[in-house]
N, C-alpha and C positions, 0 to 999 in steps of 0.2 A: 503494500499499499504506499502511496505517496511516489514510488519511483516509475519510471518508464515501464510500459509494458512489454514483457520479455517473451520472446518466441522460442519454444522448444520444439524440436522436430516431431516428438512423440505426443505433443499435446495439441488441441485446436488452436488454429491461429485466432488470437485476439482481433477483434474488430475495432477500428479506431476512425471516428469520425473525423476527417480534415477539410477544414472549409477554406477555400482559397481565395476568396475576394469579397469585397464589399459592393454590392450592386444595389441601388435604389434603397440603400438604407437596411438590406437584408444579407445575410451572409448566402454565399452560392456554393453549395458542395461540389467538389470535384465528381466528374463522371465515374462511374463504375469501370473497374479495369478487369478484363478477363486474362486468363493465361496466354492466351493466343494474340492478345494486343501488343504491338509494338512497343518494347522497351526503350530501345536506342537504336540509331545507325551509327556505325563507326567505320572509317574508312581505313582501308589496309592499301598499301603500294602494291602496284601491279608490275609484272615483268615487261608489260609494254609501256609502262609509265604512265597509264591511266588509272587512277586510284579506283578502288571497288567499295562501294558502299554495302557493308554487311548489315542486313536487318535482323536484329535479334528480339524475339519475344520474351515476355515476362515469365513464361514457363522455364526457358533455359536458366534464366538468371536465379530464380527462386530455388529450382533444382539443385544449382551449384552451390549456392549459400546454404541451403538446408544440409547437403551432403557435408561440406567443409565443416559446418558447426557440429554436426555429429561426429566426424572421424578425427578432425583436427582440433575442434574447439573453437569457439568464437572469441568472446571476450574483446579486448581492446586491440584494435589494428592500427598500425602505422600506415598513413597515407603517403607513399614514397614516391610513387610511380606517376609520370606523366599522364594527364587526362586524355592525351591523343593514342595512348596504349590501353588495350582492351583488358589488361590484368588489373587495371585501376578498379574496375568495377567489383571485383573481389574485395579489394581493400574498402571501398566505400560502403557497398551493400551488406557486408557480413556483419559489421558493428551495428549498423543502422536497423537491420531487420532481426538481430538476435540481442538487443538490449544491451551492447557494448558501446564503446566510446571510440570514436573516429579521432585517431591523434593525428593531426596535420604536422608533417615535418615543414621547417622552413623553406621559403623560397630558395632557389638554387642549392637545395642542400647537397646534391651530388657533387657540386662544384666545390662546396665548403663541407667536407664530410665530418668535421669535427661537431658540426651542429646538430648531426645525426643523433649523437650519443644521448643527448637530453631527452629528445623525442623518443627515441627507441626504448630507453629505460622506463617509459610510461606504457609500454606496448606488451601485450601477451602475444602477438603474431606479428611478424614482419615478412613481407614478400618482396623478392628482388631477383633479377636476373644474374646469372653468373658473372657477367662483365661488371655489373654494379656491386656484387658481393664481393669480388676480388678488390675493388677500389675501396670500399668501406670497411673491410674485415677488421682494421685496426680500431675502428669506432663503435663497432657493435658490442653490446653491454656482455660480459660473460654470464650465463644463467638465464639468458633469454630463453623463454619457454618454447617458443616454436619459429621456426625459419621454413618458408616455402621458396624454393628456387625454381625457375621455369623460363620459358621463352627462348632458352638456348641449350645445348648440351651441357651437362654438369661435370666438369672434370672431376675425375677421383680425388686428385690432391686438393682441390679446394673444397670437396666434401669431407675430406679427413680433417681439415682446419677448420671447417663450420662446425664439426662434431665437438671441437674443443670449446665452442661457445654455447651450443643449445644441446639439450638432450632429444629435441624433437625436429629432425631434419627431413624435409620431404621433397621430392623432386617431381614436379607436375610437368606435364605435356598437353598441348592442344592449340589447335587452330582457331582464330577468331570466329569462323564460320561454325563452330560447335560449342559457342559460348565460352570463352576463355581457357577452361582447362577440361580435359576428357579422360586423361588417366594420371596417375600418381603411384609412387613408390616411397615407402619409409626406407630411409638410409640409416644404417647403424655401422658399427665398427666392424661386425662380421659381414656386411653385404659385400658381395663380389662385385663385378663390373656394375656401374651405375646404369639401370634401365630405365624405362618411363612406366613401367609397372602394370596396373590393372585398371579397369574402367571404373570412373566414379558411379554413383547411384544411378539408375535409369539410362545406363548408356551401353551400347552394344559395339564391339569392335571386332573388324574382319581383317585377315591378311590375304590378299588375292594376287593372283597373277594377272597379265595383261587382259585376259579375257574374263575377269572378275570370278574367277574360280579359286575357291579355298585353297591355300597351299599348306603342306604339313609343317609340323614344328621343326625349326632350325633352317627353313628356306626363307630366303629374303621375298617380299612381296610389298605390294602398295597396302597402306592402311586406309580402311574405309570406316566411318564412324556413324552409327546411328543412335537414335533416342531423344530423349527430352531435350537435349542442348542443341540439336541441329536447327540452325537459323532458316528463316524464311528464304532466303536467297540474297541475290545482289539488286540494290535499288536500281530501277530502271534499266536492268541488263537481263533480259529473259532468256536470251540465247546462251550467255555465259552461265545463268542459273541452271539452265537444263542440262549443261555440260559437268557441272560439278556436283550437282545435287541429283542423284539419280535414284530410280526405284529401287526398293529393298526387296531383294529375291529371297532373302533369308528370314524376314520377320512378318509381320502381320501386312495384310493388304493395305496399299495405300502409304505405307511407310517410306521414308527417304533415308538414302545414305550420301555422307559428305566424302567425296574423293579427297583426300588430303594431298596426293602428291608426295607423300613421304614413304621411304622406304624403310621397313621394319622387319622383325622375324620374332617368332616365338622362341623364348629360351625355357629351359628347364625351370618347373615351377609356375608354368602359364604366366611368365613375365615377359612383357614386350621389351625389345631392345631397338632403340633408334639407330639407323644406319645413314641416314641423309636424305637428301631431296632427289628424286627421280629425275628432275630437270636440272639437278647439279651433277649428274652423271657426265663424265667427260671422257673423251678419247683422247689419249696421249699415247704417240706412236703407234697407232692402231689398237691400243688396249683400253677398254672401258673401265673407268676407275670411278670410285666414289670418294672424294677428297676427305669428308667428314669421317669416313671409316679410317683413313690413314690418321687422321688428326685423334679419332679415339685411342687407337693403337699407342701413338706417342704419348698420351695422357696417362697411359697405365705406368710407364716410367717413373719411378719414386722421386725423380728429381725434376720433374716436368710439373710445373705448377698449371700452366696452360698451353694449349696447343691449337693453332688454326693452320689449314692447309687449303690452298687454292691453286689454280692453274693460272700462269703468267706467261705472256709472250715474250716478256723480257726475262726469262730466266736463262741462267748460263747454258750455252748450247742452243738456243732457242725454246720453243714452248715447252713447259715442263711443269711439274709439281713444286711449289715453294712452301716450306713449312716455317711458320712463325712460332716462337717459344719463348715462354718465361722460364728461366731456369732458376733453381735455388739450391745452394745460396747465391743470389745474383752477383755478389762482388767478387767471387772466387771462382773464376772459371776462364779457361782458355778455349777460344772458339773451335779451333781445330779438334781439341780433346772433346769438346761436347758434340760435335759432329760425328766423331768417331764412335762415341758412346750411343748416339741416337741411331746411328747405322747398325750398330751391332745389336741394338734392342729390336730393330724392325725385320732384319733379315730372316730369322726364323719364324716370324710371325704374318709376313705380307709377301706378296710377289715381288720380283726385283723391279716391275714396272711400276710398282706402287711406292718404291722408295723415293723421296723428293730428291731433286738434283740441286737445291739450295737451301739453307737452314739460315733464318734471320732470328737473332736473339733479340728481344724486346724487354723493355723494362715495364712498360704497361700497354694494354691494348686500346685503341681509340674507341669509343662508343658513340652510338646515335642518340638523339634525346629520348628514345624510348628505352635506352638501356642496353640495347643489344649491340653486338659488335659490329662495327663499321669497316666493313671490308674494303671499301673504296679508299679509306685513309691508310691501309696496310702500306708500308714502303716498298718500293721495289729492292729486289736483291741487290747485294753489292755489285759493282762490275767485276769483281772477282778479287779472290785473295791474293795478296802478294807471294810471290813465289819465295820459297825458302831460300836461304842464304848460302846453301849448300849445293854448288854447282856439280855437274857431272865429273867424275874422276877417272872414269875408264872409258875407253872406246866404246865397249857394250853400253854403259849408261848414257854416254854421247848419242849413240844411235836410238836407244829407247826414248831419251828425252825429246829428240827431233822428232820421231813419230808422234808422241804426246802433243807436242806443240801443233802439228799438222792437225790431229784430229780434233783438238780442243780450241784450236783457233788462238793460240797464244804465242808470244813472242819468245818466251823462255818459261822453264820450269826448274824446279830444284828436285834433288834427287829423293827428299823426304817429304815432297807434297803428296796428297792423296788424290789418286785420279777422280774420285766422286766429288771431292770438295771442290776441285776445280771445274766441274760440271760435267763429268762423265757420267754415263748411264749405260744401261743393259745392251743397247744396240751398238753404241760406241766400242763397248767391250768386243762384241763380236768383230767389228772392225779392227780394233786392236789385236786380236787374235791371228787374223789374216795378215796384218802388217808384220808382225812377229815372225810368223811362218816365212814371210817373203824375205826378212832381213837375216834371220838365223837358222832357217831351216827346220824348225821343230814347232809343233802346234801344242800350245797351252791348253789344258781343259778349262771349260768356261769358269768352274768353281774355283779354280786355282787363282784366276785372275780377280775374282772377288775377295779371295783372302790376300793375295799380294797386292796391295793398291798403290805402292809407292814405286818409284823407278829402281831404286836399291833393291827391293824385294823381288820385283820383277825380273831384275838381272840375276838374281840367284836362283829363281823359278826357271828362267830359261836354261841356266847351266845344270841343274838337277834334270831337266826334261831331256839334255841332248849331250851330256858329257861324251858319249863316245862317236858325235858326230865329227866328221873330218874338219868341216867349216868351223866349227866351234873351237876344235883343238888348235886350228889356225889363228883364230882370234885371241885365244889364251895365250899362244905363244907370242903373238904381237903384244899383248897387254904387259907379259914379263919383260919386254926388252926396255 
């Protein structure tokens, strides 16, 4: 009594008369609102540059808030997200519809992160993207009851550090077209690779092939989402709505599914794993690659705080994958050593074509106003690493260095330089093997070239492969003179 009405998912919703305006001396009540009426239209950027207005009904908002209140708890929620980003709806409506308090962070809070602490200390729940979480990590109060991360893949290292702050960490996933969030996963110390979990209430998810047929567990496919969160469609764009919101062949007649365009697969335990965007799949040297999958594997390295991978035309040696890494500890690393360790980490886990040709070490990642990673602001890879100060010391090393220069488009290389750090890749390795055969009359195995990645190591590999060859014996004799 005396307090605001509180809504609990298991009890009838209280009815509150809200009167909106004074008309001719009398109060005029607001019209009744049904679950199918429009709650808001929010615009998302489109790949064509034309924004799409997503029409979200009340049904989806109420369903999400009810579910979060039941599963994560309502209470006081920090409003930290820009109103132009749909996840702000959860921050606004969860406390207002469950009797909690909306704690409003100061303006420009993300730009002045120390101001966040005072506001966050008053909140039970803080929601933020991984990019913003990385920026604000030092300002989030320890003992914060709950943190929701979403909007981007949650790196494993960031998840571990967030668990030092909160006992209740959740990774959420969802497109704007299915009302903010559609799946979630509780993250603990015992959690393996971070997934996107299982559906929120009254939500159905399907993993399908190109013909919209379900695929078995472990097989990658497109994620389709149905249920109460599915939006009406795109405002004023019926053709696009029909393309992305399709009839549901698995549920009740008349139902619809939203085609997310996201690539996922079922993991053990009926947990969804996010693999990237279908339209982000790229062909590099004839091989189809998902850059986000490479970034996820890089993120499993204990010293990688965050990783992003993209295809760039200005990569060493031409179009190729470039990895952006924040490394810990940030002030005690040597670039060549870091690259070597990352390549060693990747080789047993991905194909050779998926290993980036360049690695850029970052202090911080640029973000958009929404808090998501600003990929367009990522810097180009360096023009190339300076060659080592150790010049070729023998005729064999001189010949190999000359072959490297030709293949890599460089004026000179040192004998301790790494072929892959300088821009080499799997196709160039094949060319390198052919040139070595021309020059020395021996053919190195492909795997040996991936193990012996410097001029001095390859010179030893050539000797090991052909010590009995007459041409090599003549070359050795020449070197001894």
